N, C-alpha and C positions, 0 to 999 in steps of 0.2 A: 425498516429504514431504507433498504434498497431492493428493488425487484426488477430483474432483467428478463424480458420475455421474447423468445424467438428471434434473437439477434443474429443478423447476417451482416458481415462486414469483410473488407479486404483492401487490397492495394491494386489499383488498375484492374486488370482482368482476373486477378487471382483472388478467389474467395477463401478467406482464412477462417472465418467463423461461420458455422453452418447450422444455425438454429439453436442458440444458447439460451437456456433458462437457468436462472440463478437467483438466490435470495440471501440477504443478510439482515438478521433481526436486530433489535435493540440490544446492545451489550454483548453481542456475539463476536468471537474471532472465527472467521470462516476462511479456510485454507483452500487455495486453488493449486492443484498439483498436475503434473504431466511432463512428458519429455520436451526437450527443446524443439520448438517449431509447432507445438500443439495449439498455440494461439493464446496463451495466458496473458502475455504482455499486451497483445493486440486488444484483448477484451478489456483490460484496464484502461487502455487509451480510449476505447469507445465509451466506457462508463464516465470517464472524466472529460469527455468532449473533445479530445485531441484528434479523434477519428470519427467521422459521421457514419452511423450505421446505414446500410442499404435497406434493411427491413427490420421490423421489430420495434419494441418500445423499452424505455428505461424509466422507472419511477423512483425518485429519491425523496423520501419524507413526504410522500403523497403527491409530488409534482412530477409531471412528465418532462424529462430533461433530454429527450432523444435528439433534439435539434438545438439545444442551448449551447452558447459559447462557453469555452473553458473558464474564463474569468468570472462569468455569471454563476457557473457551477461552484467555483470556489466561494463566491459570496453567499451561495445557498448553504454552504457548510461542508463541502467535500474537499479533501486534500489528497493529492496524489504524489507519493514519493517514488520517483521512477527508478528503474533498473540503472545501475551505473552512477547513481547519486546525482549527477548533473548539477553540482553546485558551481558557483562562480569562483574559480580558483584564483583569479586576480584580485578579488575583493576580500575584505576581512571577514572574520566570523560575524562580527557585529553587523556588517552590511548585508551579508547573506540572510541573517535572521530578520533584519529589517524588511527585506524584500518579501519574506514570507507573510508579513502582516500588511502588505501594501493595499489590499483591497478594502480594508476596513477603516482606514483613516483614523488610526488610534491617537489618542492624546499621549503626551509624554509619560504621564503617570500610568496610563493603561499599558503602554509599552514596557515600562519598568516591571509591572506585574507579570507580563508575559515572559520577560527575560528571567525573572525569578522562578517562574514555573519550569521553563526548560532547563535552567541551571540546576534545579533540584533533581531533574532526571539525568542530566549530563553535566556533572560538575566540571569536567575538563574543559568544557566550552567557556565557562566563566574565566578560567585561567588563560585561555587562548583567545579571548574576546577581541583583542586588537591585532591578532595575527592574521596574515594572509591565509586563505583556505588551502592554498597550494602547499603550505608548510605542515599541514596536518597529516597524521598517519591515515592509512586506509580506514581503520576503525573509527577514528575521530571524524573523518569526512562523512562516514555513514551516519554517525550520531548527529552531525550538523545537518545532513539532508533530512533526517527525521524531525529534528528540532525546528528546522525551517518550515516543514509541513505543519507542525503543531502551532506555529505562530499565527496561523489563520483561525485558530480555535475551531477545528473541524468537528462536525457531528458524525462524520464517517471518514476513516483513514484508509487509503489504498496504499499498501506497501508491496513493492515489486523487488523481490530477491534481496532483502536487507542483509543477509549473511554472506552474500557472494564474495569470495576471495578473502574472507577475514579469518583470523586465527581463532582456534576453538574457544579460547577464553573470552574473546571479544564477542563471538557468536552467542555464547551463553549469556552474556550481559545484554545483548540486543533482545534476545527472547524474554529475558526477565523484564525488560522495559515494556515489551509488547503486552505482557500480562498485567503490568502496572497500569498501562493505559486503559486496558479493558476494565480493570478494577475501578478506574476513575470514570467509567461510563462511556468510553469511546469505542464503538464497534469498529472492527478492522477486517478488511478483505486482504488476505495475505497470499502472495505468490512466492513460493519458496522451493528450492531444490533440495534442501535438507529435510527430507521427508519425515524421518522419525522425530526430529525436534519439532517440526511444524505440527504434526499430528498429536504430539504430547501436549501442546498448549492450546490447540484449536478446539472449538465446540463441534463444528461440522466441517466436512471437506467435500469438494468436488474434484473429480479426476478427469482431465481433458485428454482427448486422443483425436488427432487430426481435425481439430476445429469443432468437435462435439463433446458433450459431457458423456463420458463412458460409464461412470458410476458415481454415486454420491451417498452420503450417510453420516452418522455420528463418527467423529474422528477416532475414538477408541475402538469402535466396531471395525472400521476399515483397517486400523493398525493390527488388529488381532485376526483378521481374515487372511488365511494363508494364500488363497487363490488371488485375492486382490493384491497382496504383497508381491507375489511372483509375477503376475500378469501386468500390473500397472505401475508398481512402485519400485521394481528392481531390487527387492529385499529378500 
């Protein structure tokens, strides 16, 4: 579904990504781990078109999207749920969700079907449908951010730190929903600081260190490797 090859990218003169290779297959949850500043969020921005790579190529569902604009990448079937949620707090839950579907020009009946889909995943959003997003709790705002991403009916979902700053019970629910999405056939590239939880639900993982892939493998194998746990995962 996604193939990243020899990607170099950065900001100004600073090179953040230094030759990244990464793949996400159909139906996989692939976790991207590493310390703060390793380049994880930058990589997601490059993949979703928010940052143009200096070198390398990105293939999504067989199409080269290395120089494609973000809105066209969304139309092609990729959705990026960024770190920090970045919902529109002055708008209602309804209008945040509506913005998630804007690229596809859905009919009223099609929108109703999408609302039903996300409400089945996040029942609280149905209750808060007319509420301003600013009045939601942190966990509810994260649910809204993911639901907004799902409104575009993605073929691939990029999730950046979905559990950041949330209570343990909410985190458990977020990871349950990630597995639910995978069961429904949506592959996911997940950036996550909660290493043990992420590796428990992931199929494979890549560990980044200073802009490069330090190691990769099956999630369970990495979680059971004492050297990897101590050197890269702080466990």
